N, CA, C and O atoms as CSV, one atom per row, in Angstrom:
chain,resi,resn,atom,element,x,y,z
A,1,ALA,N,N,62.021,87.164,121.340
A,1,ALA,CA,C,63.428,86.831,121.385
A,1,ALA,C,C,64.248,87.846,120.597
A,1,ALA,O,O,65.338,88.231,121.020
A,2,LEU,N,N,63.730,88.274,119.466
A,2,LEU,CA,C,64.463,89.231,118.647
A,2,LEU,C,C,64.600,90.573,119.353
A,2,LEU,O,O,65.632,91.234,119.238
A,3,VAL,N,N,63.571,90.976,120.078
A,3,VAL,CA,C,63.627,92.239,120.820
A,3,VAL,C,C,64.650,92.150,121.952
A,3,VAL,O,O,65.398,93.099,122.188
A,4,ALA,N,N,64.685,91.025,122.645
A,4,ALA,CA,C,65.658,90.848,123.729
A,4,ALA,C,C,67.085,90.831,123.192
A,4,ALA,O,O,67.985,91.392,123.816
A,5,LEU,N,N,67.302,90.196,122.042
A,5,LEU,CA,C,68.630,90.183,121.442
A,5,LEU,C,C,69.055,91.571,121.003
A,5,LEU,O,O,70.213,91.949,121.177
A,6,SER,N,N,68.118,92.345,120.428
A,6,SER,CA,C,68.479,93.712,120.034
A,6,SER,C,C,68.765,94.586,121.237
A,6,SER,O,O,69.668,95.421,121.206
A,7,PHE,N,N,68.000,94.396,122.293
A,7,PHE,CA,C,68.232,95.184,123.505
A,7,PHE,C,C,69.585,94.853,124.120
A,7,PHE,O,O,70.312,95.755,124.536
A,8,SER,N,N,69.933,93.571,124.182
A,8,SER,CA,C,71.217,93.210,124.772
A,8,SER,C,C,72.368,93.651,123.877
A,8,SER,O,O,73.425,94.020,124.387
A,9,GLY,N,N,72.196,93.625,122.566
A,9,GLY,CA,C,73.224,94.151,121.667
A,9,GLY,C,C,73.433,95.643,121.857
A,9,GLY,O,O,74.564,96.129,121.823
A,10,ALA,N,N,72.338,96.367,122.057
A,10,ALA,CA,C,72.453,97.809,122.300
A,10,ALA,C,C,73.153,98.089,123.627
A,10,ALA,O,O,73.930,99.039,123.728
A,11,ILE,N,N,72.887,97.277,124.636
A,11,ILE,CA,C,73.566,97.468,125.928
A,11,ILE,C,C,75.062,97.195,125.792
A,11,ILE,O,O,75.878,97.934,126.343
A,12,GLY,N,N,75.428,96.140,125.063
A,12,GLY,CA,C,76.837,95.836,124.866
A,12,GLY,C,C,77.565,96.936,124.118
A,12,GLY,O,O,78.685,97.297,124.479
A,13,LEU,N,N,76.940,97.472,123.079
A,13,LEU,CA,C,77.564,98.574,122.353
A,13,LEU,C,C,77.620,99.842,123.191
A,13,LEU,O,O,78.528,100.655,123.021
A,14,THR,N,N,76.665,100.021,124.090
A,14,THR,CA,C,76.712,101.167,124.990
A,14,THR,C,C,77.912,101.078,125.928
A,14,THR,O,O,78.588,102.078,126.168
A,15,PHE,N,N,78.180,99.884,126.460
A,15,PHE,CA,C,79.378,99.700,127.290
A,15,PHE,C,C,80.634,100.014,126.491
A,15,PHE,O,O,81.547,100.664,127.002
A,16,LEU,N,N,80.690,99.563,125.252
A,16,LEU,CA,C,81.857,99.821,124.421
A,16,LEU,C,C,82.017,101.315,124.166
A,16,LEU,O,O,83.126,101.841,124.259
A,17,MET,N,N,80.933,102.001,123.846
A,17,MET,CA,C,81.007,103.443,123.595
A,17,MET,C,C,81.364,104.229,124.851
A,17,MET,O,O,82.079,105.229,124.783
A,18,LEU,N,N,80.861,103.772,126.001
A,18,LEU,CA,C,81.223,104.447,127.253
A,18,LEU,C,C,82.717,104.302,127.547
A,18,LEU,O,O,83.346,105.221,128.073
A,19,GLY,N,N,83.270,103.156,127.207
A,19,GLY,CA,C,84.693,102.951,127.407
A,19,GLY,C,C,85.541,103.830,126.513
A,19,GLY,O,O,86.715,104.065,126.799
A,20,CYS,N,N,84.957,104.314,125.439
A,20,CYS,CA,C,85.705,105.166,124.511
A,20,CYS,C,C,85.393,106.654,124.699
A,20,CYS,O,O,86.301,107.485,124.686
A,21,ALA,N,N,84.140,106.984,124.870
A,21,ALA,CA,C,83.710,108.371,124.727
A,21,ALA,C,C,83.621,109.160,126.022
A,21,ALA,O,O,83.468,110.381,125.983
A,22,LEU,N,N,83.714,108.497,127.170
A,22,LEU,CA,C,83.679,109.281,128.401
A,22,LEU,C,C,84.874,110.222,128.453
A,22,LEU,O,O,85.975,109.866,128.035
A,23,GLU,N,N,84.650,111.410,128.963
A,23,GLU,CA,C,85.689,112.441,128.949
A,23,GLU,C,C,86.938,112.010,129.703
A,23,GLU,O,O,88.048,112.385,129.324
A,24,TYR,N,N,86.774,111.232,130.763
A,24,TYR,CA,C,87.922,110.783,131.552
A,24,TYR,C,C,88.809,109.827,130.751
A,24,TYR,O,O,90.029,109.820,130.914
A,25,TYR,N,N,88.180,109.011,129.875
A,25,TYR,CA,C,88.950,108.040,129.088
A,25,TYR,C,C,89.399,108.654,127.773
A,25,TYR,O,O,90.599,108.713,127.504
A,26,GLY,N,N,88.473,109.110,126.951
A,26,GLY,CA,C,88.730,109.912,125.767
A,26,GLY,C,C,89.622,109.317,124.687
A,26,GLY,O,O,90.163,110.069,123.876
A,27,VAL,N,N,89.795,108.027,124.641
A,27,VAL,CA,C,90.610,107.393,123.600
A,27,VAL,C,C,89.726,106.380,122.882
A,27,VAL,O,O,88.973,105.639,123.513
A,28,TYR,N,N,89.826,106.358,121.566
A,28,TYR,CA,C,88.931,105.516,120.779
A,28,TYR,C,C,89.583,104.233,120.263
A,28,TYR,O,O,89.035,103.588,119.370
A,29,TRP,N,N,90.726,103.854,120.798
A,29,TRP,CA,C,91.376,102.615,120.401
A,29,TRP,C,C,90.523,101.371,120.657
A,29,TRP,O,O,90.603,100.430,119.868
A,30,PRO,N,N,89.715,101.317,121.713
A,30,PRO,CA,C,88.916,100.099,121.926
A,30,PRO,C,C,87.877,99.826,120.849
A,30,PRO,O,O,87.314,98.732,120.810
A,31,LEU,N,N,87.606,100.792,119.972
A,31,LEU,CA,C,86.630,100.544,118.915
A,31,LEU,C,C,87.110,99.499,117.909
A,31,LEU,O,O,86.314,98.987,117.122
A,32,PHE,N,N,88.405,99.180,117.929
A,32,PHE,CA,C,88.895,98.125,117.050
A,32,PHE,C,C,88.338,96.756,117.437
A,32,PHE,O,O,88.487,95.793,116.684
A,33,VAL,N,N,87.706,96.663,118.586
A,33,VAL,CA,C,87.054,95.418,118.997
A,33,VAL,C,C,85.877,95.105,118.069
A,33,VAL,O,O,85.475,93.948,117.947
A,34,LEU,N,N,85.332,96.120,117.424
A,34,LEU,CA,C,84.224,95.894,116.484
A,34,LEU,C,C,84.622,94.934,115.368
A,34,LEU,O,O,83.776,94.203,114.852
A,35,ILE,N,N,85.895,94.927,114.992
A,35,ILE,CA,C,86.365,93.998,113.962
A,35,ILE,C,C,86.145,92.555,114.421
A,35,ILE,O,O,85.735,91.703,113.633
A,36,PHE,N,N,86.420,92.287,115.698
A,36,PHE,CA,C,86.226,90.938,116.221
A,36,PHE,C,C,84.750,90.559,116.253
A,36,PHE,O,O,84.409,89.391,116.070
A,37,TYR,N,N,83.867,91.536,116.485
A,37,TYR,CA,C,82.431,91.243,116.478
A,37,TYR,C,C,81.977,90.794,115.092
A,37,TYR,O,O,81.136,89.903,114.969
A,38,PHE,N,N,82.531,91.408,114.055
A,38,PHE,CA,C,82.147,91.033,112.692
A,38,PHE,C,C,82.802,89.732,112.254
A,38,PHE,O,O,82.221,88.987,111.466
A,39,LEU,N,N,84.009,89.444,112.754
A,39,LEU,CA,C,84.709,88.225,112.368
A,39,LEU,C,C,84.185,86.978,113.082
A,39,LEU,O,O,84.340,85.866,112.578
A,40,CYS,N,N,83.581,87.153,114.225
A,40,CYS,CA,C,83.178,86.027,115.067
A,40,CYS,C,C,82.260,85.027,114.370
A,40,CYS,O,O,82.542,83.831,114.455
A,41,PRO,N,N,81.190,85.416,113.692
A,41,PRO,CA,C,80.308,84.402,113.099
A,41,PRO,C,C,80.785,83.846,111.766
A,41,PRO,O,O,80.199,82.881,111.276
A,42,ILE,N,N,81.818,84.407,111.160
A,42,ILE,CA,C,82.234,83.984,109.820
A,42,ILE,C,C,82.657,82.514,109.773
A,42,ILE,O,O,82.234,81.813,108.854
A,43,PRO,N,N,83.480,81.996,110.725
A,43,PRO,CA,C,83.814,80.561,110.650
A,43,PRO,C,C,82.589,79.655,110.742
A,43,PRO,O,O,82.545,78.602,110.106
A,44,HIS,N,N,81.609,80.055,111.520
A,44,HIS,CA,C,80.382,79.254,111.636
A,44,HIS,C,C,79.626,79.235,110.305
A,44,HIS,O,O,79.139,78.187,109.880
A,45,PHE,N,N,79.528,80.391,109.650
A,45,PHE,CA,C,78.846,80.445,108.364
A,45,PHE,C,C,79.556,79.591,107.314
A,45,PHE,O,O,78.910,78.898,106.529
A,46,ILE,N,N,80.883,79.644,107.306
A,46,ILE,CA,C,81.648,78.855,106.343
A,46,ILE,C,C,81.466,77.364,106.622
A,46,ILE,O,O,81.268,76.577,105.697
A,47,ALA,N,N,81.534,76.977,107.897
A,47,ALA,CA,C,81.370,75.562,108.240
A,47,ALA,C,C,79.967,75.077,107.916
A,47,ALA,O,O,79.793,73.935,107.491
A,48,LYS,N,N,78.970,75.917,108.107
A,48,LYS,CA,C,77.594,75.552,107.783
A,48,LYS,C,C,77.431,75.316,106.287
A,48,LYS,O,O,76.708,74.418,105.855
A,49,ARG,N,N,78.126,76.149,105.504
A,49,ARG,CA,C,78.018,76.061,104.059
A,49,ARG,C,C,78.790,74.867,103.494
A,49,ARG,O,O,78.349,74.225,102.540
A,50,VAL,N,N,79.946,74.579,104.096
A,50,VAL,CA,C,80.828,73.538,103.560
A,50,VAL,C,C,80.390,72.142,103.977
A,50,VAL,O,O,80.408,71.217,103.166
A,51,SER,N,N,79.996,71.984,105.243
A,51,SER,CA,C,79.675,70.640,105.719
A,51,SER,C,C,78.372,70.166,105.089
A,51,SER,O,O,77.344,70.839,105.164
A,52,GLU,N,N,78.437,69.016,104.481
A,52,GLU,CA,C,77.277,68.458,103.770
A,52,GLU,C,C,76.336,67.728,104.709
A,52,GLU,O,O,75.117,67.866,104.600
A,53,ASP,N,N,76.895,66.947,105.635
A,53,ASP,CA,C,76.051,66.139,106.525
A,53,ASP,C,C,75.854,66.873,107.844
A,53,ASP,O,O,76.769,66.961,108.663
A,54,THR,N,N,74.664,67.391,108.035
A,54,THR,CA,C,74.367,68.106,109.270
A,54,THR,C,C,73.891,67.162,110.361
A,54,THR,O,O,73.739,67.572,111.512
A,55,ASP,N,N,73.651,65.889,110.009
A,55,ASP,CA,C,73.180,64.929,111.005
A,55,ASP,C,C,74.298,64.384,111.875
A,55,ASP,O,O,74.034,63.848,112.952
A,56,ALA,N,N,75.525,64.507,111.436
A,56,ALA,CA,C,76.650,63.968,112.196
A,56,ALA,C,C,76.830,64.750,113.488
A,56,ALA,O,O,76.637,65.965,113.522
A,57,ALA,N,N,77.195,64.054,114.536
A,57,ALA,CA,C,77.369,64.704,115.838
A,57,ALA,C,C,78.567,65.630,115.825
A,57,ALA,O,O,78.551,66.663,116.495
A,58,SER,N,N,79.606,65.287,115.078
A,58,SER,CA,C,80.795,66.101,115.033
A,58,SER,C,C,81.437,65.967,113.659
A,58,SER,O,O,81.435,64.891,113.062
A,59,SER,N,N,81.978,67.054,113.175
A,59,SER,CA,C,82.718,67.000,111.920
A,59,SER,C,C,83.972,67.844,112.083
A,59,SER,O,O,84.021,68.751,112.914
A,60,ALA,N,N,84.977,67.539,111.286
A,60,ALA,CA,C,86.250,68.260,111.376
A,60,ALA,C,C,86.072,69.721,111.004
A,60,ALA,O,O,86.699,70.598,111.598
A,61,CYS,N,N,85.229,69.983,110.034
A,61,CYS,CA,C,85.002,71.368,109.607
A,61,CYS,C,C,84.335,72.184,110.716
A,61,CYS,O,O,84.705,73.331,110.968
A,62,ARG,N,N,83.357,71.579,111.364
A,62,ARG,CA,C,82.668,72.276,112.448
A,62,ARG,C,C,83.596,72.501,113.642
A,62,ARG,O,O,83.561,73.557,114.273
A,63,GLU,N,N,84.416,71.511,113.943
A,63,GLU,CA,C,85.369,71.652,115.049
A,63,GLU,C,C,86.413,72.723,114.749
A,63,GLU,O,O,86.811,73.464,115.647
A,64,LEU,N,N,86.857,72.813,113.509
A,64,LEU,CA,C,87.799,73.860,113.114
A,64,LEU,C,C,87.146,75.234,113.214
A,64,LEU,O,O,87.794,76.205,113.604
A,65,ALA,N,N,85.868,75.317,112.863
A,65,ALA,CA,C,85.137,76.584,112.992
A,65,ALA,C,C,85.020,76.990,114.460
A,65,ALA,O,O,85.168,78.166,114.793
A,66,TYR,N,N,84.754,76.016,115.340
A,66,TYR,CA,C,84.723,76.323,116.774
A,66,TYR,C,C,86.077,76.817,117.262
A,66,TYR,O,O,86.149,77.740,118.074
A,67,PHE,N,N,87.147,76.208,116.771
A,67,PHE,CA,C,88.494,76.606,117.168
A,67,PHE,C,C,88.782,78.044,116.747
A,67,PHE,O,O,89.264,78.841,117.551
A,68,PHE,N,N,88.489,78.379,115.495
A,68,PHE,CA,C,88.736,79.743,115.021
A,68,PHE,C,C,87.846,80.756,115.738
A,68,PHE,O,O,88.296,81.856,116.061
A,69,THR,N,N,86.595,80.395,115.989
A,69,THR,CA,C,85.697,81.296,116.708
A,69,THR,C,C,86.190,81.539,118.129
A,69,THR,O,O,86.128,82.662,118.628
A,70,THR,N,N,86.678,80.487,118.776
A,70,THR,CA,C,87.232,80.644,120.123
A,70,THR,C,C,88.448,81.555,120.105
A,70,THR,O,O,88.617,82.381,121.002
A,71,GLY,N,N,89.295,81.414,119.094
A,71,GLY,CA,C,90.452,82.297,118.969
A,71,GLY,C,C,90.052,83.743,118.773
A,71,GLY,O,O,90.688,84.640,119.327
A,72,ILE,N,N,89.013,83.985,117.996
A,72,ILE,CA,C,88.542,85.354,117.769
A,72,ILE,C,C,87.979,85.940,119.057
A,72,ILE,O,O,88.244,87.099,119.375
A,73,VAL,N,N,87.208,85.156,119.799
A,73,VAL,CA,C,86.611,85.653,121.043
A,73,VAL,C,C,87.689,85.932,122.093
A,73,VAL,O,O,87.635,86.953,122.779
A,74,VAL,N,N,88.660,85.036,122.220
A,74,VAL,CA,C,89.750,85.257,123.184
A,74,VAL,C,C,90.556,86.484,122.788
A,74,VAL,O,O,90.977,87.249,123.655
A,75,SER,N,N,90.779,86.683,121.498
A,75,SER,CA,C,91.505,87.871,121.037
A,75,SER,C,C,90.738,89.152,121.349
A,75,SER,O,O,91.332,90.176,121.688
A,76,ALA,N,N,89.420,89.086,121.232
A,76,ALA,CA,C,88.604,90.269,121.540
A,76,ALA,C,C,88.680,90.624,123.018
A,76,ALA,O,O,88.625,91.801,123.374
A,77,PHE,N,N,88.806,89.627,123.879
A,77,PHE,CA,C,88.953,89.913,125.301
A,77,PHE,C,C,90.381,90.311,125.647
A,77,PHE,O,O,90.601,91.074,126.588
A,78,GLY,N,N,91.343,89.807,124.903
A,78,GLY,CA,C,92.736,90.134,125.192
A,78,GLY,C,C,93.158,91.502,124.691
A,78,GLY,O,O,94.036,92.133,125.278
A,79,PHE,N,N,92.541,91.968,123.609
A,79,PHE,CA,C,92.928,93.242,123.008
A,79,PHE,C,C,92.827,94.425,123.967
A,79,PHE,O,O,93.793,95.179,124.082
A,80,PRO,N,N,91.691,94.628,124.668
A,80,PRO,CA,C,91.651,95.769,125.594
A,80,PRO,C,C,92.594,95.596,126.787
A,80,PRO,O,O,93.083,96.583,127.337
A,81,ILE,N,N,92.852,94.351,127.187
A,81,ILE,CA,C,93.779,94.132,128.295
A,81,ILE,C,C,95.195,94.532,127.875
A,81,ILE,O,O,95.930,95.144,128.650
A,82,ILE,N,N,95.567,94.183,126.649
A,82,ILE,CA,C,96.878,94.590,126.137
A,82,ILE,C,C,96.957,96.111,126.022
A,82,ILE,O,O,97.973,96.710,126.376
A,83,LEU,N,N,95.892,96.734,125.530
A,83,LEU,CA,C,95.890,98.197,125.418
A,83,LEU,C,C,96.023,98.862,126.785
A,83,LEU,O,O,96.711,99.874,126.921
A,84,ALA,N,N,95.375,98.302,127.785
A,84,ALA,CA,C,95.475,98.871,129.132
A,84,ALA,C,C,96.854,98.616,129.724
A,84,ALA,O,O,97.386,99.458,130.448
A,85,ARG,N,N,97.423,97.480,129.426
A,85,ARG,CA,C,98.748,97.133,129.961
A,85,ARG,C,C,99.845,98.049,129.424
A,85,ARG,O,O,100.762,98.414,130.160
A,86,VAL,N,N,99.758,98.423,128.146
A,86,VAL,CA,C,100.748,99.344,127.572
A,86,VAL,C,C,100.347,100.800,127.764
A,86,VAL,O,O,100.975,101.703,127.212
A,87,GLN,N,N,99.305,101.019,128.542
A,87,GLN,CA,C,98.801,102.337,128.928
A,87,GLN,C,C,98.312,103.170,127.742
A,87,GLN,O,O,98.408,104.398,127.753
A,88,ALA,N,N,97.790,102.494,126.728
A,88,ALA,CA,C,97.148,103.206,125.628
A,88,ALA,C,C,95.738,103.634,126.039
A,88,ALA,O,O,95.236,104.661,125.580
A,89,ILE,N,N,95.098,102.833,126.915
A,89,ILE,CA,C,93.804,103.193,127.486
A,89,ILE,C,C,93.899,103.003,128.991
A,89,ILE,O,O,94.821,102.359,129.492
A,90,LYS,N,N,92.940,103.569,129.702
A,90,LYS,CA,C,92.908,103.409,131.158
A,90,LYS,C,C,92.215,102.094,131.514
A,90,LYS,O,O,91.475,101.527,130.710
A,91,TRP,N,N,92.472,101.621,132.737
A,91,TRP,CA,C,91.914,100.340,133.166
A,91,TRP,C,C,90.402,100.388,133.300
A,91,TRP,O,O,89.739,99.369,133.111
A,92,GLY,N,N,89.841,101.546,133.622
A,92,GLY,CA,C,88.377,101.671,133.687
A,92,GLY,C,C,87.745,101.472,132.324
A,92,GLY,O,O,86.706,100.824,132.202
A,93,ALA,N,N,88.377,102.035,131.290
A,93,ALA,CA,C,87.890,101.839,129.923
A,93,ALA,C,C,88.009,100.372,129.539
A,93,ALA,O,O,87.142,99.833,128.850
A,94,CYS,N,N,89.081,99.728,129.983
A,94,CYS,CA,C,89.265,98.299,129.715
A,94,CYS,C,C,88.122,97.494,130.337
A,94,CYS,O,O,87.591,96.580,129.705
A,95,GLY,N,N,87.749,97.826,131.554
A,95,GLY,CA,C,86.648,97.126,132.219
A,95,GLY,C,C,85.331,97.309,131.489
A,95,GLY,O,O,84.559,96.359,131.356
A,96,LEU,N,N,85.063,98.524,131.011
A,96,LEU,CA,C,83.826,98.757,130.267
A,96,LEU,C,C,83.825,97.996,128.941
A,96,LEU,O,O,82.797,97.455,128.534
A,97,VAL,N,N,84.963,97.954,128.277
A,97,VAL,CA,C,85.040,97.223,127.010
A,97,VAL,C,C,84.891,95.723,127.244
A,97,VAL,O,O,84.250,95.037,126.447
A,98,LEU,N,N,85.469,95.210,128.318
A,98,LEU,CA,C,85.313,93.786,128.627
A,98,LEU,C,C,83.860,93.447,128.957
A,98,LEU,O,O,83.365,92.388,128.570
A,99,ALA,N,N,83.183,94.338,129.668
A,99,ALA,CA,C,81.756,94.116,129.946
A,99,ALA,C,C,80.948,94.142,128.652
A,99,ALA,O,O,80.047,93.326,128.461
A,100,GLY,N,N,81.273,95.080,127.766
A,100,GLY,CA,C,80.607,95.128,126.471
A,100,GLY,C,C,80.873,93.880,125.645
A,100,GLY,O,O,79.976,93.375,124.969
A,101,ASN,N,N,82.121,93.375,125.698
A,101,ASN,CA,C,82.457,92.141,124.990
A,101,ASN,C,C,81.615,90.968,125.482
A,101,ASN,O,O,81.089,90.193,124.683
A,102,ALA,N,N,81.492,90.846,126.789
A,102,ALA,CA,C,80.719,89.741,127.354
A,102,ALA,C,C,79.268,89.803,126.887
A,102,ALA,O,O,78.690,88.785,126.507
A,103,VAL,N,N,78.686,90.991,126.917
A,103,VAL,CA,C,77.282,91.128,126.520
A,103,VAL,C,C,77.110,90.870,125.023
A,103,VAL,O,O,76.175,90.178,124.620
A,104,ILE,N,N,78.000,91.415,124.199
A,104,ILE,CA,C,77.873,91.246,122.751
A,104,ILE,C,C,78.064,89.791,122.344
A,104,ILE,O,O,77.310,89.275,121.518
A,105,PHE,N,N,79.073,89.119,122.919
A,105,PHE,CA,C,79.291,87.728,122.519
A,105,PHE,C,C,78.187,86.814,123.035
A,105,PHE,O,O,77.863,85.819,122.386
A,106,LEU,N,N,77.608,87.127,124.176
A,106,LEU,CA,C,76.436,86.362,124.624
A,106,LEU,C,C,75.233,86.624,123.712
A,106,LEU,O,O,74.415,85.733,123.488
A,107,THR,N,N,75.132,87.844,123.191
A,107,THR,CA,C,74.070,88.160,122.241
A,107,THR,C,C,74.252,87.384,120.941
A,107,THR,O,O,73.284,86.864,120.386
A,108,ILE,N,N,75.498,87.305,120.451
A,108,ILE,CA,C,75.764,86.542,119.233
A,108,ILE,C,C,75.448,85.058,119.456
A,108,ILE,O,O,74.860,84.408,118.592
A,109,LEU,N,N,75.838,84.534,120.610
A,109,LEU,CA,C,75.515,83.147,120.941
A,109,LEU,C,C,74.004,82.946,121.008
A,109,LEU,O,O,73.485,81.953,120.498
A,110,GLY,N,N,73.301,83.884,121.634
A,110,GLY,CA,C,71.842,83.794,121.700
A,110,GLY,C,C,71.195,83.836,120.338
A,110,GLY,O,O,70.197,83.156,120.100
A,111,PHE,N,N,71.752,84.631,119.436
A,111,PHE,CA,C,71.226,84.694,118.076
A,111,PHE,C,C,71.323,83.333,117.400
A,111,PHE,O,O,70.373,82.879,116.762
A,112,PHE,N,N,72.482,82.682,117.544
A,112,PHE,CA,C,72.635,81.374,116.906
A,112,PHE,C,C,71.802,80.299,117.593
A,112,PHE,O,O,71.367,79.351,116.940
A,113,LEU,N,N,71.574,80.424,118.879
A,113,LEU,CA,C,70.728,79.446,119.560
A,113,LEU,C,C,69.262,79.612,119.182
A,113,LEU,O,O,68.539,78.625,119.048
A,114,VAL,N,N,68.819,80.859,119.009
A,114,VAL,CA,C,67.418,81.106,118.694
A,114,VAL,C,C,67.124,80.856,117.216
A,114,VAL,O,O,66.132,80.206,116.885
A,115,PHE,N,N,67.971,81.363,116.330
A,115,PHE,CA,C,67.673,81.305,114.904
A,115,PHE,C,C,68.455,80.233,114.155
A,115,PHE,O,O,68.313,80.139,112.935
A,116,GLY,N,N,69.262,79.433,114.810
A,116,GLY,CA,C,70.063,78.436,114.128
A,116,GLY,C,C,69.471,77.049,114.111
A,116,GLY,O,O,70.178,76.092,113.797
A,117,ARG,N,N,68.221,76.904,114.431
A,117,ARG,CA,C,67.600,75.581,114.509
A,117,ARG,C,C,67.273,74.993,113.150
A,117,ARG,O,O,67.122,73.777,113.034
A,118,GLY,N,N,67.158,75.811,112.124
A,118,GLY,CA,C,66.791,75.309,110.799
A,118,GLY,C,C,65.299,75.163,110.613
A,118,GLY,O,O,64.867,74.429,109.725
A,119,ASP,N,N,64.487,75.844,111.430
A,119,ASP,CA,C,63.039,75.762,111.270
A,119,ASP,C,C,62.586,76.753,110.189
A,119,ASP,O,O,63.408,77.266,109.430
A,120,ASP,N,N,61.298,77.012,110.127
A,120,ASP,CA,C,60.771,77.870,109.073
A,120,ASP,C,C,61.267,79.305,109.174
A,120,ASP,O,O,61.482,79.954,108.150
A,121,PHE,N,N,61.450,79.808,110.377
A,121,PHE,CA,C,61.883,81.188,110.559
A,121,PHE,C,C,63.313,81.170,111.078
A,121,PHE,O,O,63.534,81.121,112.288
A,122,SER,N,N,64.258,81.209,110.200
A,122,SER,CA,C,65.650,81.174,110.604
A,122,SER,C,C,66.456,82.163,109.793
A,122,SER,O,O,65.966,82.713,108.807
A,123,TRP,N,N,67.680,82.389,110.203
A,123,TRP,CA,C,68.553,83.341,109.525
A,123,TRP,C,C,69.012,82.800,108.180
A,123,TRP,O,O,69.481,83.574,107.345
A,124,GLU,N,N,68.891,81.487,107.940
A,124,GLU,CA,C,69.388,80.892,106.712
A,124,GLU,C,C,68.596,81.355,105.487
A,124,GLU,O,O,69.129,81.355,104.378
A,125,GLN,N,N,67.353,81.741,105.667
A,125,GLN,CA,C,66.577,82.170,104.520
A,125,GLN,C,C,66.828,83.631,104.163
A,125,GLN,O,O,66.322,84.100,103.143
A,126,TRP,N,N,67.596,84.367,104.974
A,126,TRP,CA,C,67.913,85.756,104.633
A,126,TRP,C,C,69.137,85.716,103.802
A,126,TRP,O,O,69.628,86.761,103.375
């Protein structure tokens, strides 16, 4: 599972780099999407740390973390569209960045599904 997650993360970053570094596009503004990749798991980590009862089906803290995470993900998809709309980047670069976003966010989701169970081998012990 870890190898598949690393491979899919590398593919997503390759799409992002292609959207920036190809000679036809040649603008590096889409690299600001990396900020959203780093911000995405932070609300989940905070909610995991703050919420005391993990047995509850739903908690306000966890729901707020989902809300903020959804806002970060939607912003990451909206950012290249806005850049393409104001003609800061070309639409082809926008498409590559959106494809990279989809792969990276699915990789982040897969990471939490695989390692977020709380078993002996999880991300919580790192």
